[in-house]
C-alpha positions in Angstrom: 29.0 -24.8 18.7 25.6 -26.2 19.4 23.8 -28.0 16.5 21.2 -25.7 15.0 17.8 -27.3 14.4 15.5 -26.0 11.7 11.8 -26.1 11.7 11.9 -28.9 9.1 14.1 -29.8 6.2 13.4 -27.7 3.1 14.9 -27.8 -0.4 15.7 -24.3 -1.9 17.1 -22.8 -5.0 18.6 -19.4 -5.7 15.5 -18.2 -7.6 12.5 -19.4 -5.7 9.8 -20.6 -8.2 7.5 -22.6 -5.9 6.2 -19.6 -3.9 2.5 -19.4 -3.6 0.9 -17.0 -6.1 0.3 -13.6 -4.7 -3.4 -13.0 -4.1 -2.7 -9.2 -4.0 -1.0 -9.3 -7.4 -2.1 -6.2 -9.3 -4.1 -4.8 -6.4 -3.3 -1.2 -5.3 -1.7 -0.6 -1.9 -4.2 0.2 0.8 -4.5 3.9 2.0 -2.6 3.0 5.2 0.2 1.2 3.3 0.5 4.2 1.0 0.9 6.5 4.0 4.2 4.8 4.9 5.7 6.1 1.6 5.3 9.7 2.5 8.5 11.7 3.2 7.6 12.4 6.8 6.3 8.9 7.5 8.5 6.7 5.3 8.8 4.2 8.1 10.8 1.0 8.4 10.4 -1.6 11.2 13.7 -2.9 12.3 14.0 -5.8 14.7 17.3 -6.7 16.4 17.3 -10.3 17.7 20.1 -11.7 19.9 20.8 -15.4 19.7 22.5 -17.7 22.2 24.3 -19.6 19.4 26.0 -18.7 16.1 23.5 -18.3 13.2 23.7 -20.8 10.3 22.8 -18.7 7.2 22.0 -21.7 5.1 19.5 -23.0 7.6 17.9 -19.6 7.8 17.6 -19.3 4.1 16.1 -22.7 3.8 13.4 -21.9 6.4 12.7 -18.5 4.9 11.3 -20.2 1.8 8.7 -22.0 3.7 7.8 -19.1 6.1 8.4 -15.5 5.0 8.2 -16.2 1.3 4.8 -17.8 1.7 3.6 -14.4 2.7 2.4 -12.6 -0.5 3.8 -9.2 0.6 7.3 -10.7 1.1 7.3 -11.9 -2.5 5.6 -8.9 -4.2 7.1 -5.7 -5.6 5.5 -2.3 -5.0 5.2 -0.8 -8.5 3.8 2.5 -9.7 0.7 1.9 -11.8 0.9 4.5 -14.7 -2.7 3.8 -15.7 -3.9 4.8 -12.3 -2.0 8.1 -11.7 1.2 6.4 -10.5 -0.5 4.8 -7.5 1.5 1.9 -6.1 0.3 -1.6 -6.6 1.5 -5.1 -5.6 3.2 -7.1 -8.3 4.3 -10.8 -7.9 8.0 -11.5 -8.5 10.5 -14.2 -8.0 12.6 -13.7 -4.9 16.4 -14.1 -5.0 17.3 -14.6 -1.4 20.9 -13.3 -2.1 19.3 -9.9 -2.5 17.7 -10.0 0.9 20.0 -12.0 3.2 23.3 -10.2 4.0 26.1 -11.9 6.0 28.9 -9.3 6.5 32.3 -10.3 7.9 33.3 -7.6 10.4 37.0 -7.0 11.2 36.8 -6.8 15.0 40.3 -5.3 15.1 39.0 -2.1 13.6 36.0 -1.6 16.0 35.9 -0.4 19.6 33.7 -3.2 20.9 31.4 -5.8 19.3 28.4 -4.2 20.9 29.3 -0.8 19.4 29.8 -2.4 16.0 26.3 -3.9 16.1 24.8 -0.6 17.3 26.6 1.4 14.5 25.5 -1.2 11.9 21.9 -0.7 12.9 22.3 3.0 12.9 23.8 2.9 9.4 20.8 0.9 8.2 18.6 3.8 9.3 20.5 6.0 6.8 19.4 3.8 3.9 16.2 2.6 2.2 15.5 -0.7 0.6 15.3 -0.6 -3.2 11.8 -0.8 -4.6 13.2 -3.1 -7.3 12.9 -6.0 -4.8 10.3 -6.8 -2.1 10.9 -4.3 0.7 12.5 -6.4 3.4 16.0 -7.8 4.2 17.8 -9.8 6.9 21.3 -9.1 8.2 23.2 -11.9 10.0 26.1 -10.8 12.3 27.9 -13.8 13.7 29.6 -11.6 16.3 29.7 -12.2 20.1 28.3 -9.3 22.1 27.7 -8.9 25.9 24.2 -10.2 25.6 24.3 -12.7 22.7 26.5 -15.0 20.7 25.2 -13.6 17.4 22.7 -11.0 16.1 20.1 -11.1 13.4 18.6 -7.8 12.1 15.3 -7.9 10.2 14.2 -4.8 8.3 10.7 -4.5 6.8 9.1 -1.5 5.2 6.0 -0.6 7.3 3.7 -0.8 4.2 4.1 -4.6 4.4 2.6 -4.8 7.9 2.5 -3.3 11.4 4.4 -4.5 14.4 1.7 -6.8 15.7 1.3 -8.7 12.4 5.1 -9.0 12.1 5.3 -10.2 15.7 2.7 -12.9 14.8 4.8 -13.9 11.8 7.9 -14.1 14.0 6.0 -16.2 16.6 4.8 -18.6 13.9 8.4 -19.2 13.0 9.4 -19.9 16.6 9.1 -22.8 19.0 9.4 -23.3 22.8 12.9 -24.2 24.0 11.2 -26.6 26.5 9.0 -28.2 23.8 10.5 -27.9 20.2 7.1 -28.9 18.7 5.1 -26.3 20.5 4.4 -22.7 19.5 5.2 -19.9 22.0 2.7 -18.7 24.6 1.6 -15.1 24.6 0.0 -13.5 27.7 -3.8 -13.6 27.7 -5.9 -10.7 28.7 -8.7 -11.0 31.2 -12.0 -10.3 29.5 -14.4 -8.3 31.7 -17.4 -10.3 32.9 -20.6 -9.3 31.0 -23.3 -7.8 33.2 -26.3 -10.0 33.7 -29.2 -9.1 31.3 -31.6 -9.9 34.1 -30.2 -7.2 36.4 -32.3 -4.6 38.1 -32.6 -0.9 37.5 -29.2 -0.1 39.0 -27.4 -2.4 36.6 -29.2 -1.1 33.6 -28.4 2.5 34.7 -24.7 1.5 35.1 -24.6 0.0 31.6 -26.3 3.0 30.1 -23.9 5.4 31.9 -20.9 3.4 30.8 -22.0 3.5 27.1 -22.7 7.3 27.4 -19.3 7.8 29.0 -17.5 5.9 26.2 -19.2 8.1 23.6 -18.5 11.3 25.5 -14.8 10.3 25.9 -14.6 9.4 22.3 -16.0 12.8 21.2 -13.6 14.7 23.4 -10.6 12.5 22.3 -11.4 12.8 18.5 -11.9 16.6 18.8 -8.5 16.8 20.6 -6.9 14.7 18.0 -8.2 16.9 15.2 -7.0 20.0 17.0 -3.6 18.4 17.6 -3.2 17.5 13.9 -4.2 21.1 12.9 -2.2 23.2 15.3 -1.9 22.1 19.0 1.8 21.2 19.6 3.5 20.0 22.6 5.7 22.3 24.7 9.1 22.8 23.1 11.4 20.8 25.4 14.8 19.3 24.8 13.0 16.1 23.6 10.7 17.8 21.1 12.2 17.7 17.6 11.4 20.1 14.8 9.3 19.1 11.7 11.3 17.4 9.0 13.0 14.9 11.5 11.5 11.9 9.8 14.4 11.5 7.3 17.2 11.8 9.9 19.3 8.8 10.9 18.5 7.1 14.2 20.6 5.7 17.1 18.9 2.6 18.5 19.7 1.4 22.0 18.0 -0.9 24.4 18.0 -1.8 28.1 16.8 -5.1 29.6 15.1 -5.0 33.0 13.4 -7.6 35.1 9.8 -8.5 34.3 9.4 -9.8 37.9 10.2 -6.2 39.2 7.5 -4.8 36.9 5.0 -7.5 38.1 5.8 -6.7 41.7 4.7 -3.1 41.2 1.8 -4.2 39.0 0.3 -6.6 41.6 1.0 -4.2 44.5 -0.9 -1.3 42.8 -3.6 -3.4 41.1 -2.4 -2.0 37.8 -1.4 -3.4 34.4 2.1 -3.9 33.0 1.4 -1.1 30.6 0.4 1.2 33.5 3.7 0.4 35.3 5.8 1.0 32.2 4.1 4.3 31.3 4.6 5.3 35.0 8.3 4.4 34.7 8.6 6.3 31.5 7.0 9.4 33.0 9.4 9.3 35.9 12.4 8.8 33.6 11.4 11.6 31.3 10.9 13.9 34.3 14.4 13.1 35.6 15.9 13.5 32.2 14.3 16.8 31.4 15.0 18.2 34.9 18.7 17.5 34.3 18.5 19.3 30.9 16.8 22.3 32.3 19.3 22.4 35.2 22.1 22.6 32.7 20.4 25.4 30.8 19.9 27.3 34.0 23.5 26.7 35.0 22.4 25.2 38.3 24.2 21.9 37.8 23.1 18.7 36.2 22.0 16.6 39.2 18.9 18.4 40.4 16.6 15.5 39.7 18.7 12.8 41.1 17.7 12.9 44.8 16.5 9.7 46.3 14.2 9.8 49.3 12.7 6.8 51.1 9.4 7.1 49.2 11.3 6.6 46.0 10.7 10.0 44.5 12.7 11.3 41.6 13.8 14.3 43.7 11.9 16.8 45.9 9.7 19.3 44.2 11.8 22.2 45.5 14.8 20.9 43.5 12.8 21.0 40.3 14.2 22.9 37.4 11.2 22.0 35.2 8.9 24.7 33.7 5.4 24.5 34.9 2.6 23.0 32.9 4.7 21.1 30.3 2.5 19.6 27.7 4.1 16.4 26.7 2.1 13.6 24.9 2.9 10.3 23.3 1.3 9.0 20.2 0.5 5.5 21.4 -0.3 2.7 18.9 -3.3 0.5 19.5 -3.7 -2.9 17.7 -7.3 -3.1 16.4 -7.2 -6.9 15.7 -8.6 -9.4 18.1 -6.3 -9.9 21.0 -3.4 -12.3 20.1 -3.7 -14.6 23.0 -2.3 -18.1 23.1 -5.5 -19.6 21.7 -5.2 -17.5 18.5 -1.5 -18.3 18.0 -2.1 -22.0 18.5 -5.3 -22.5 16.5 -5.1 -20.0 13.6 -1.4 -19.4 13.2 0.0 -22.9 13.0 2.1 -21.8 10.0 3.4 -18.5 8.7 1.0 -18.5 5.8 -1.9 -18.3 8.2 -0.7 -14.8 9.4 -2.5 -11.9 7.8 -0.2 -8.9 7.3 -1.3 -5.3 6.9 -1.6 -2.2 8.9 -4.6 -2.3 11.3 -3.5 0.2 14.0 -5.1 3.2 15.6 -3.6 6.2 17.4 -4.2 7.3 21.0 -2.9 10.6 22.3 -1.5 9.8 25.7 -0.7 12.7 28.0 2.4 12.3 30.2 2.8 14.0 33.5 6.2 15.7 33.7 7.0 16.7 37.2 9.2 15.6 40.2 7.2 13.6 42.7 7.9 13.1 46.4 6.3 9.7 46.1 7.5 7.7 43.0 4.2 5.7 43.0 2.4 8.8 41.9 3.8 8.3 38.5 2.1 4.9 38.3 -1.1 6.2 39.8 -1.2 8.9 37.2 -0.5 6.4 34.4 -3.2 4.1 35.8 -5.8 6.8 35.9 -5.1 8.0 32.3 -5.0 4.4 31.1 -8.4 3.7 32.6 -9.7 6.8 30.9 -8.3 5.7 27.5 -9.8 2.3 27.8 -13.3 3.9 28.0 -13.0 5.5 24.5 -13.2 4.5 20.9 -10.4 7.0 20.0 -8.1 4.4 18.3 -10.9 3.1 16.1 -11.9 6.6 15.0 -8.4 7.8 14.4 -7.7 4.7 12.3 -10.8 5.4 10.1 -10.0 9.1 10.0 -6.4 8.5 8.8 -7.7 5.9 6.3 -10.3 8.3 4.9 -7.9 11.2 4.7 -5.4 9.0 2.9 -8.0 7.8 0.4 -9.6 11.1 -0.5 -7.0 13.7 0.2 -3.7 12.0 -0.2 -1.4 10.1 2.2 0.3 13.3 3.6 -3.0 14.2 5.3 -3.1 10.9 7.2 0.5 10.9 8.5 1.7 10.7 12.1 0.8 13.8 14.2 4.3 15.1 14.8 3.0 17.7 17.1 3.5 15.2 19.9 6.8 14.6 21.6 7.3 10.9 21.3 5.9 7.6 20.0 5.2 4.8 22.5 4.4 1.2 22.0 4.0 -1.7 24.4 3.9 -5.2 22.8 3.6 -8.5 24.8 6.1 -11.2 23.7 6.4 -14.9 24.4 6.2 -16.0 28.1 9.0 -18.5 27.8 12.3 -18.8 26.0 12.0 -19.7 22.3 14.0 -20.7 19.3 13.7 -19.2 15.8 14.6 -21.6 12.9 16.3 -23.7 15.6 18.4 -20.9 17.0 17.7 -20.0 20.7 16.7 -16.4 21.2 18.4 -14.3 23.9 16.4 -11.1 23.4 14.1 -9.3 20.9 14.4 -5.5 20.3 11.9 -4.1 17.7 11.6 -0.4 16.8 11.2 1.9 13.8 13.0 4.6 11.9 11.6 7.2 9.5 9.0 8.6 11.9 8.9 12.3 12.4 9.2 12.3 16.2 12.7 12.5 17.6 12.0 9.8 20.3 10.3 6.5 20.0 10.0 4.0 22.9 9.1 0.4 22.5 8.5 -2.0 25.4 8.6 -5.7 24.7 8.4 -8.6 27.1 10.3 -11.8 26.6 10.3 -14.7 29.1 11.2 -13.1 32.4 12.6 -9.9 30.9 11.4 -6.6 29.5 13.3 -4.9 26.8 13.0 -1.1 26.5 14.1 0.1 23.1 14.8 3.7 22.2 15.0 5.0 18.6 16.3 8.5 18.8 17.3 11.4 16.6 20.8 12.0 18.0 20.6 15.7 17.0 17.8 16.1 19.5 18.6 13.3 22.0 22.4 13.0 22.0 22.6 10.9 25.1 20.2 7.9 24.8 22.3 5.9 27.2 21.5 8.4 29.9 17.8 8.1 29.2 18.2 4.3 29.5 19.8 4.8 32.9 16.9 7.0 33.9 14.4 4.4 32.9 16.2 1.6 34.8 16.7 3.8 37.8 13.1 4.9 37.8 11.9 1.3 37.9 14.2 0.7 40.8 12.9 3.7 42.7 9.2 2.7 42.1 9.9 -0.9 43.2 11.7 0.3 46.3 8.8 2.6 47.1 6.4 -0.3 46.9 8.5 -2.3 49.3 9.1 0.7 51.7 5.4 1.6 51.9 4.5 -2.0 52.8 2.5 -2.7 49.7 4.1 -6.1 49.2 5.2 -8.8 51.6 8.9 -8.4 51.8 9.4 -11.9 53.1 7.6 -13.4 50.1 9.6 -11.1 47.8 
């Protein structure tokens, strides 16, 4: 077994007394944090991390003292304040790591496969909640070899502690490059649009004015649509649309790893973004999946959507079993912090204590086109057009402040997720190169959530030269998540083949 290298040697005790004092001690939870304690939005973030070596629990515990436990929210209880109507507040406590770090010893003779044991273990976690008598996080170490990793770590954190982006930042601050053990990971950087020259002529001033007016108009339309959705506008009842009350149901969490190079091939050929491509792939996959479901309902066989033509379509339109005008939307999360590029990680997050936790996310209602296309690239074109429209709006900012205001003045239940949509969708960029965490080399990262009202949640996370697509499903509504994973993988292949067939990329270079 390879020697495991920690970030640095640390002395630890069972009851940690040298933790930084909690600056939030005695402060009430924010309205957004309180939202995540409502029955229909009592959400936990769960991150499955595969490692290329066995995990040393003692090394992990030692490093947790100098990283996670220096975060106030990881060392504070959430306690009802009787003097303030039972409102939850942060209260500093001593952390006993034995209450948070679990190291089960599975008997592999009693399980079908190691991979199924890990999957069932994660699913069983979704049936439970973390006691509020301790800080609301835990870590499960499974030193069990699976097809993709030598061991698996499972981090579970209540969403009131922080959102996915802030927790990803914390994880990154605990990681180092494999190629340079002293260097922090590199995140993809976004290309900022070039500002228009202030000395431009009438045409440039007109374009700027038109752009501003367009943003305000789009924002007005989007906010009105969001309010209408919260009040009464539901998506079409499809086999993917769960009923209300699905937030407390257990989840099956599965993931599929695909090639980032394939996604970049499509991205460059179509002058799109990685998010455009992955939304297009998801639209294609959901169309194939639903077409198969409706084919079964109509007793026409289950393969009506599986046709493959040279354009890479998901099946000819005449083979469609889909109802017309399906309204299917995703609630997509948008990070409202400054973009976490490499400069931010390097300069302001040199240690875990520099990471600011909390929930600073807005919502965007993203309509998905559900139809069978002769040309698979139409899925990406549609996603690109919608994505461009959503970039010219302040919807995420307004929905964040709307939810925050409703939580503050009318109670957390009024600011919960709009479960009138079909799914939740999130795309988070990960490190561009292979990394180690507490000296253990990472094979893959698979973050997702449970406790949300929607029956389906899709996370897309990049890592090195791979993209991981993670599904969190209510098995009562989506009993075959592996089939949906197959559809996602197959849809990417069809779209990539369509790019090559239509000559949008130099095949010799590829």
